[in-house]
ROBAMAR-818438 format. One record per residue: residue number from 1; chain; x, y, z of N, C-alpha, C in turn. Coordinates in pm, whole numbers, plus 50000, padded with zeros to 5 digits. Layout:
# residues N
SITE  nr kette n_east n_north  n_up ca_east ca_north ca_up c_east c_north  c_up
SITE NUM     A      X       Y     Z       X        Y     Z      X       Y     Z
...
# end
This chain:
# residues 89
SITE  nr kette n_east n_north  n_up ca_east ca_north ca_up c_east c_north  c_up
SITE   1     A  59409   65145 70800   59313    65206 70873  59190   65103 70939
SITE   2     A  59217   65152 71078   59120    65046 71156  59056   65131 71269
SITE   3     A  58914   65077 71226   58806    65137 71292  58745   65054 71424
SITE   4     A  58714   65104 71541   58703    65010 71670  58529   64983 71623
SITE   5     A  58451   65042 71531   58337    65046 71525  58283   65072 71355
SITE   6     A  58197   64990 71340   58133    65066 71218  58038   65179 71240
SITE   7     A  58090   65295 71195   57982    65422 71184  57827   65406 71131
SITE   8     A  57741   65415 71218   57572    65440 71136  57545   65519 71050
SITE   9     A  57496   65498 70943   57467    65562 70845  57385   65691 70883
SITE  10     A  57373   65804 70865   57288    65924 70942  57157   65911 70948
SITE  11     A  57101   65792 70822   56978    65824 70843  56940   65694 71009
SITE  12     A  56998   65629 70984   56988    65542 71099  56984   65655 71252
SITE  13     A  57092   65726 71233   57072    65807 71370  57004   65881 71377
SITE  14     A  56931   65959 71279   56790    66018 71275  56660   65944 71291
SITE  15     A  56658   65836 71246   56563    65738 71296  56575   65705 71450
SITE  16     A  56668   65640 71471   56675    65570 71599  56672   65645 71738
SITE  17     A  56764   65745 71735   56797    65835 71877  56655   65941 71825
SITE  18     A  56619   65991 71754   56568    66112 71761  56417   66097 71682
SITE  19     A  56366   66045 71563   56285    66004 71541  56155   65912 71634
SITE  20     A  56237   65776 71609   56133    65615 71729  56115   65752 71872
SITE  21     A  56183   65746 71941   56166    65817 72049  56079   65914 72083
SITE  22     A  56051   65974 71975   55926    66103 71981  55831   66054 71916
SITE  23     A  55840   65882 71870   55752    65846 71780  55676   65884 71653
SITE  24     A  55815   65979 71567   55767    66077 71492  55811   65986 71363
SITE  25     A  55723   65973 71236   55743    65893 71137  55807   66002 71039
SITE  26     A  55841   65959 70919   55945    66027 70821  55812   66134 70747
SITE  27     A  55679   66134 70769   55556    66202 70684  55549   66313 70779
SITE  28     A  55562   66292 70915   55571    66404 71015  55697   66483 71005
SITE  29     A  55766   66388 71007   55894    66477 71032  55937   66614 70868
SITE  30     A  55882   66552 70767   55852    66607 70636  55803   66756 70697
SITE  31     A  55663   66744 70746   55612    66866 70748  55697   66966 70818
SITE  32     A  55770   66936 70927   55905    67032 71006  55953   67089 70906
SITE  33     A  56055   67014 70818   56136    67044 70735  56088   67086 70601
SITE  34     A  55981   67044 70537   55944    67121 70386  56002   67064 70301
SITE  35     A  56054   66920 70292   56123    66843 70232  56032   66709 70186
SITE  36     A  56078   66695 70036   56005    66554 69956  56010   66481 70067
SITE  37     A  55959   66348 70038   55909    66214 70126  55983   66159 70078
SITE  38     A  56040   66158 69948   56130    66068 69848  56272   66059 69931
SITE  39     A  56311   66231 69961   56398    66277 70015  56461   66194 70116
SITE  40     A  56342   66216 70217   56384    66155 70347  56347   65996 70336
SITE  41     A  56258   65955 70287   56285    65790 70288  56413   65755 70249
SITE  42     A  56486   65795 70166   56613    65744 70103  56696   65770 70262
SITE  43     A  56678   65860 70284   56767    65906 70403  56759   65828 70525
SITE  44     A  56676   65803 70542   56632    65691 70657  56656   65528 70573
SITE  45     A  56661   65521 70494   56692    65347 70432  56820   65358 70438
SITE  46     A  56884   65430 70414   57050    65433 70380  57128   65481 70221
SITE  47     A  56989   65484 70169   57031    65524 70015  57066   65605 69927
SITE  48     A  57104   65759 70073   57141    65865 70034  57175   65927 70142
SITE  49     A  57272   66034 70118   57326    66079 70261  57291   66242 70282
SITE  50     A  57356   66308 70357   57324    66443 70448  57348   66536 70326
SITE  51     A  57341   66596 70321   57383    66747 70221  57434   66831 70324
SITE  52     A  57495   66920 70298   57475    67048 70375  57378   67115 70415
SITE  53     A  57280   67111 70272   57122    67200 70301  57035   67153 70410
SITE  54     A  57049   66943 70401   56995    66904 70517  57036   66876 70639
SITE  55     A  57166   66899 70648   57232    66908 70776  57181   67087 70879
SITE  56     A  57134   67144 70781   57121    67277 70821  57009   67290 70893
SITE  57     A  56885   67172 70837   56753    67194 70839  56716   67071 70955
SITE  58     A  56820   66987 70995   56802    66897 71101  56841   66944 71243
SITE  59     A  56981   67010 71158   57048    67109 71339  56913   67202 71364
SITE  60     A  56857   67274 71295   56746    67349 71349  56596   67301 71433
SITE  61     A  56581   67174 71351   56462    67065 71399  56502   67015 71535
SITE  62     A  56620   66958 71539   56686    66899 71686  56767   66994 71751
SITE  63     A  56784   67076 71732   56868    67176 71823  57006   67119 71849
SITE  64     A  57085   67086 71731   57206    66992 71723  57279   67122 71650
SITE  65     A  57382   67080 71567   57449    67162 71474  57467   67077 71328
SITE  66     A  57480   67198 71211   57526    67129 71112  57650   67084 71104
SITE  67     A  57765   67081 71153   57840    66975 71168  57857   66863 71224
SITE  68     A  57764   66852 71348   57712    66728 71377  57670   66621 71239
SITE  69     A  57545   66699 71169   57512    66578 71096  57645   66557 70967
SITE  70     A  57701   66666 70961   57823    66656 70824  57904   66532 70889
SITE  71     A  57926   66529 71012   58034    66416 71055  58001   66300 71057
SITE  72     A  57869   66280 71062   57815    66164 71097  57804   66106 70957
SITE  73     A  57790   66197 70854   57800    66124 70710  57948   66111 70663
SITE  74     A  58074   66215 70736   58205    66189 70700  58234   66073 70745
SITE  75     A  58217   66021 70877   58263    65921 70944  58164   65788 70879
SITE  76     A  58074   65775 70811   58032    65675 70786  58072   65689 70611
SITE  77     A  58079   65761 70529   58188    65771 70407  58299   65684 70407
SITE  78     A  58402   65728 70528   58513    65705 70541  58490   65547 70588
SITE  79     A  58454   65507 70661   58443    65355 70712  58401   65317 70574
SITE  80     A  58314   65331 70508   58287    65238 70387  58383   65269 70270
SITE  81     A  58466   65404 70241   58561    65356 70148  58696   65284 70223
SITE  82     A  58696   65320 70362   58836    65200 70389  58805   65055 70385
SITE  83     A  58655   65045 70401   58598    64888 70430  58660   64831 70193
SITE  84     A  58584   64908 70177   58612    64874 69993  58750   64880 69972
SITE  85     A  58861   64972 70007   58992    64995 70026  59076   64845 70032
SITE  86     A  58983   64804 70159   59085    64686 70236  59014   64609 70155
SITE  87     A  58889   64573 70110   58875    64468 70017  58916   64438 69882
SITE  88     A  58999   64534 69842   58997    64554 69694  59163   64510 69729
SITE  89     A  59234   64498 69792   59364    64445 69842  59377   64330 69859
# end
């Protein structure tokens, strides 16, 4: 499998095109979603991924679709798996 680019982690996508332009930090974002601080921090730093529940929340807050967020996660995961598989060979 050959990808032309390495997909960004959904947390990067959340931070760069959504939170940064709004000058909205993780804590303020939490107020909109009603989720734990740790959950958002882990997502933004890339140590956890988007779950279906998170996708629903982000879709509502940012007027996107849940599929948009889940696709970001899937593309990221597939890219990582392909890299790992290539390195294993």
